[in-house]
LUMDREN-599067 format. One record per residue: chain; x, y, z of N, C-alpha, C, O in turn. Coordinates in nm, 2 decimals. Layout:
# LUMDREN-599067
  chaine     npx     npy     npz    capx    capy    capz     cpx     cpy     cpz     opx     opy     opz
       A       X       Y       Z       X       Y       Z       X       Y       Z       X       Y       Z
...
***
This chain:
# LUMDREN-599067
  chaine     npx     npy     npz    capx    capy    capz     cpx     cpy     cpz     opx     opy     opz
       A  -16.25   -3.83    5.85  -16.22   -3.70    5.92  -16.13   -3.73    6.04  -16.04   -3.65    6.07
       A  -16.16   -3.84    6.11  -16.08   -3.88    6.22  -15.93   -3.91    6.18  -15.84   -3.88    6.26
       A  -15.91   -3.97    6.07  -15.78   -4.00    6.02  -15.70   -3.87    5.98  -15.58   -3.86    6.00
       A  -15.77   -3.77    5.93  -15.71   -3.65    5.90  -15.66   -3.57    6.02  -15.55   -3.52    6.02
       A  -15.75   -3.58    6.13  -15.71   -3.51    6.25  -15.59   -3.59    6.31  -15.50   -3.52    6.36
       A  -15.59   -3.72    6.31  -15.47   -3.79    6.36  -15.35   -3.76    6.28  -15.24   -3.75    6.34
       A  -15.36   -3.76    6.15  -15.24   -3.72    6.06  -15.19   -3.58    6.09  -15.07   -3.57    6.10
       A  -15.28   -3.49    6.11  -15.23   -3.35    6.15  -15.16   -3.35    6.28  -15.06   -3.27    6.30
       A  -15.21   -3.42    6.38  -15.15   -3.43    6.51  -15.01   -3.49    6.50  -14.92   -3.44    6.57
       A  -15.00   -3.59    6.42  -14.86   -3.66    6.40  -14.77   -3.56    6.34  -14.65   -3.55    6.38
       A  -14.81   -3.49    6.23  -14.73   -3.40    6.17  -14.68   -3.29    6.26  -14.57   -3.25    6.26
       A  -14.78   -3.23    6.34  -14.74   -3.13    6.43  -14.65   -3.18    6.54  -14.55   -3.11    6.58
       A  -14.66   -3.30    6.59  -14.57   -3.36    6.68  -14.43   -3.37    6.62  -14.33   -3.34    6.69
       A  -14.42   -3.42    6.50  -14.29   -3.43    6.44  -14.22   -3.30    6.42  -14.10   -3.28    6.44
       A  -14.30   -3.20    6.38  -14.24   -3.07    6.36  -14.19   -3.01    6.49  -14.08   -2.95    6.50
       A  -14.27   -3.02    6.60  -14.23   -2.97    6.73  -14.11   -3.05    6.78  -14.02   -2.99    6.85
       A  -14.11   -3.18    6.76  -13.99   -3.26    6.80  -13.87   -3.21    6.73  -13.76   -3.20    6.79
       A  -13.88   -3.19    6.60  -13.76   -3.15    6.52  -13.72   -3.01    6.57  -13.60   -2.98    6.57
       A  -13.81   -2.92    6.60  -13.78   -2.79    6.65  -13.70   -2.80    6.78  -13.60   -2.73    6.80
       A  -13.75   -2.89    6.87  -13.68   -2.90    7.00  -13.54   -2.96    6.99  -13.45   -2.92    7.06
       A  -13.52   -3.05    6.89  -13.39   -3.11    6.87  -13.30   -3.01    6.81  -13.18   -3.01    6.85
       A  -13.34   -2.93    6.72  -13.26   -2.83    6.66  -13.22   -2.72    6.75  -13.12   -2.65    6.73
       A  -13.30   -2.69    6.85  -13.28   -2.58    6.94  -13.26   -2.63    7.09  -13.32   -2.58    7.18
       A  -13.17   -2.73    7.10  -13.15   -2.79    7.23  -13.03   -2.72    7.31  -12.99   -2.77    7.41
       A  -12.98   -2.62    7.25  -12.86   -2.55    7.32  -12.91   -2.50    7.46  -13.03   -2.46    7.48
       A  -12.82   -2.49    7.55  -12.85   -2.44    7.69  -12.84   -2.29    7.69  -12.73   -2.24    7.64
       A  -12.94   -2.22    7.74  -12.93   -2.08    7.75  -12.95   -2.04    7.90  -13.00   -2.12    7.98
       A  -12.89   -1.93    7.93  -12.90   -1.88    8.07  -12.99   -1.76    8.08  -12.97   -1.66    8.01
       A  -13.10   -1.77    8.16  -13.19   -1.66    8.18  -13.14   -1.59    8.31  -13.14   -1.66    8.41
       A  -13.12   -1.46    8.31  -13.08   -1.39    8.43  -13.19   -1.30    8.47  -13.25   -1.22    8.40
       A  -13.22   -1.31    8.60  -13.32   -1.23    8.67  -13.26   -1.13    8.76  -13.14   -1.12    8.77
       A  -13.35   -1.06    8.83  -13.30   -0.96    8.93  -13.23   -1.04    9.05  -13.26   -1.15    9.07
       A  -13.15   -0.97    9.12  -13.09   -1.01    9.24  -13.00   -1.13    9.22  -12.97   -1.21    9.31
       A  -12.94   -1.14    9.10  -12.85   -1.24    9.06  -12.90   -1.38    9.04  -12.83   -1.48    9.03
       A  -13.03   -1.40    9.03  -13.09   -1.53    9.01  -13.08   -1.57    8.86  -13.10   -1.49    8.77
       A  -13.03   -1.69    8.84  -13.01   -1.74    8.70  -13.08   -1.87    8.69  -13.10   -1.95    8.78
       A  -13.13   -1.90    8.56  -13.19   -2.03    8.53  -13.14   -2.07    8.40  -13.14   -2.00    8.30
       A  -13.08   -2.19    8.40  -13.03   -2.25    8.27  -13.12   -2.36    8.22  -13.16   -2.45    8.30
       A  -13.16   -2.35    8.10  -13.25   -2.44    8.04  -13.23   -2.44    7.89  -13.15   -2.37    7.83
       A  -13.30   -2.53    7.82  -13.29   -2.54    7.67  -13.36   -2.42    7.60  -13.46   -2.37    7.65
       A  -13.31   -2.38    7.49  -13.37   -2.27    7.41  -13.51   -2.31    7.37  -13.60   -2.22    7.37
       A  -13.54   -2.43    7.33  -13.67   -2.47    7.29  -13.77   -2.45    7.41  -13.88   -2.41    7.38
       A  -13.73   -2.48    7.53  -13.82   -2.46    7.64  -13.85   -2.31    7.67  -13.96   -2.28    7.70
       A  -13.75   -2.23    7.65  -13.77   -2.09    7.67  -13.87   -2.03    7.56  -13.95   -1.95    7.59
       A  -13.85   -2.08    7.44  -13.94   -2.03    7.33  -14.08   -2.08    7.35  -14.17   -2.01    7.33
       A  -14.09   -2.21    7.39  -14.22   -2.27    7.42  -14.29   -2.19    7.53  -14.41   -2.16    7.53
       A  -14.22   -2.16    7.64  -14.28   -2.09    7.75  -14.32   -1.95    7.71  -14.43   -1.90    7.75
       A  -14.24   -1.88    7.63  -14.28   -1.74    7.58  -14.40   -1.75    7.49  -14.49   -1.66    7.50
       A  -14.41   -1.85    7.41  -14.53   -1.87    7.33  -14.65   -1.90    7.41  -14.76   -1.84    7.39
       A  -14.64   -1.98    7.51  -14.75   -2.01    7.60  -14.80   -1.89    7.68  -14.92   -1.87    7.69
       A  -14.71   -1.81    7.73  -14.74   -1.69    7.80  -14.81   -1.59    7.70  -14.91   -1.53    7.74
       A  -14.76   -1.58    7.58  -14.83   -1.49    7.49  -14.97   -1.54    7.45  -15.06   -1.45    7.44
       A  -14.98   -1.67    7.43  -15.11   -1.72    7.40  -15.21   -1.70    7.52  -15.33   -1.66    7.49
       A  -15.17   -1.71    7.64  -15.25   -1.69    7.76  -15.29   -1.55    7.77  -15.41   -1.52    7.80
       A  -15.20   -1.45    7.74  -15.23   -1.31    7.75  -15.33   -1.28    7.64  -15.43   -1.20    7.66
       A  -15.31   -1.33    7.52  -15.41   -1.31    7.41  -15.55   -1.36    7.44  -15.65   -1.30    7.41
       A  -15.56   -1.48    7.50  -15.69   -1.54    7.53  -15.76   -1.46    7.64  -15.88   -1.44    7.64
       A  -15.68   -1.41    7.74  -15.74   -1.33    7.84  -15.79   -1.20    7.79  -15.89   -1.15    7.83
       A  -15.72   -1.14    7.69  -15.76   -1.02    7.63  -15.89   -1.04    7.55  -15.98   -0.95    7.55
       A  -15.90   -1.15    7.49  -16.02   -1.18    7.41  -16.14   -1.22    7.49  -16.26   -1.20    7.45
       A  -16.11   -1.28    7.61  -16.22   -1.33    7.69  -16.32   -1.22    7.74  -16.44   -1.25    7.75
       A  -16.26   -1.11    7.77  -16.35   -1.00    7.81  -16.45   -0.96    7.71  -16.57   -0.95    7.74
       A  -16.41   -0.95    7.58  -16.50   -0.91    7.47  -16.60   -1.03    7.45  -16.72   -1.00    7.43
       A  -16.56   -1.15    7.46  -16.65   -1.26    7.44  -16.75   -1.27    7.55  -16.87   -1.29    7.53
       A  -16.71   -1.25    7.67  -16.80   -1.25    7.79  -16.90   -1.14    7.77  -17.02   -1.16    7.80
       A  -16.86   -1.02    7.73  -16.95   -0.91    7.71  -17.05   -0.94    7.60  -17.17   -0.91    7.62
       A  -17.01   -1.00    7.49  -17.10   -1.04    7.39  -17.20   -1.14    7.43  -17.32   -1.14    7.39
       A  -17.16   -1.24    7.51  -17.25   -1.34    7.56  -17.35   -1.28    7.65  -17.47   -1.32    7.65
       A  -17.31   -1.19    7.73  -17.40   -1.12    7.82  -17.51   -1.04    7.75  -17.63   -1.04    7.78
       A  -17.46   -0.97    7.64  -17.56   -0.89    7.56  -17.65   -0.99    7.49  -17.77   -0.95    7.48
       A  -17.60   -1.10    7.43  -17.69   -1.19    7.37  -17.80   -1.25    7.46  -17.91   -1.27    7.42
       A  -17.76   -1.28    7.58  -17.85   -1.33    7.68  -17.96   -1.23    7.71  -18.08   -1.27    7.72
       A  -17.92   -1.10    7.72  -18.02   -1.00    7.75  -18.12   -0.98    7.63  -18.24   -0.96    7.65
       A  -18.06   -0.99    7.51  -18.15   -0.97    7.39  -18.24   -1.09    7.38  -18.36   -1.07    7.34
       A  -18.20   -1.21    7.41  -18.29   -1.33    7.40  -18.40   -1.32    7.51  -18.51   -1.35    7.48
       A  -18.36   -1.27    7.63  -18.46   -1.25    7.73  -18.57   -1.15    7.69  -18.69   -1.16    7.71
       A  -18.52   -1.04    7.63  -18.60   -0.93    7.58  -18.70   -0.98    7.47  -18.81   -0.94    7.47
       A  -18.64   -1.06    7.38  -18.72   -1.11    7.27  -18.83   -1.21    7.32  -18.94   -1.21    7.26
       A  -18.80   -1.28    7.42  -18.89   -1.38    7.46  -19.01   -1.31    7.54  -19.12   -1.37    7.54
       A  -18.98   -1.20    7.61  -19.09   -1.14    7.68  -19.17   -1.05    7.59  -19.29   -1.03    7.62
       A  -19.12   -1.00    7.48  -19.19   -0.91    7.39  -19.24   -0.98    7.27  -19.31   -0.91    7.18
       A  -19.22   -1.10    7.25  -19.27   -1.17    7.12  -19.42   -1.20    7.14  -19.46   -1.23    7.24
       A  -19.49   -1.18    7.03  -19.63   -1.21    7.03  -19.65   -1.36    7.05  -19.57   -1.44    7.00
       A  -19.75   -1.40    7.12  -19.78   -1.54    7.14  -19.82   -1.60    7.02  -19.91   -1.55    6.95
       A  -19.77   -1.72    6.99  -19.80   -1.79    6.87  -19.92   -1.88    6.90  -19.91   -1.97    6.99
       A  -20.02   -1.86    6.83  -20.14   -1.95    6.85  -20.16   -2.03    6.72  -20.14   -1.98    6.61
       A  -20.21   -2.15    6.74  -20.24   -2.23    6.62  -20.37   -2.19    6.56  -20.47   -2.17    6.62
       A  -20.37   -2.17    6.42  -20.50   -2.14    6.36  -20.59   -2.26    6.36  -20.55   -2.37    6.34
       A  -20.72   -2.23    6.38  -20.81   -2.34    6.39  -20.89   -2.35    6.27  -20.98   -2.44    6.26
***
């Protein structure tokens, strides 16, 4: 299993390296007030992907947090209302 994970990491690295090499052209990003930033296209795409991933994770985290809170309350309720288990003699 460890070798499979290592193999997948190497394949992913090679694919990302090939992507960066094929998209190494310099692009200019223009902002307000005449501010410009020149960088490679691969970096711009990677940054856009990372920002999208972060926004998606933040959007999901609220629902996950709410589910964990509800589960904690249900466990607390179940532990207080469960009949005591006694060993038969």
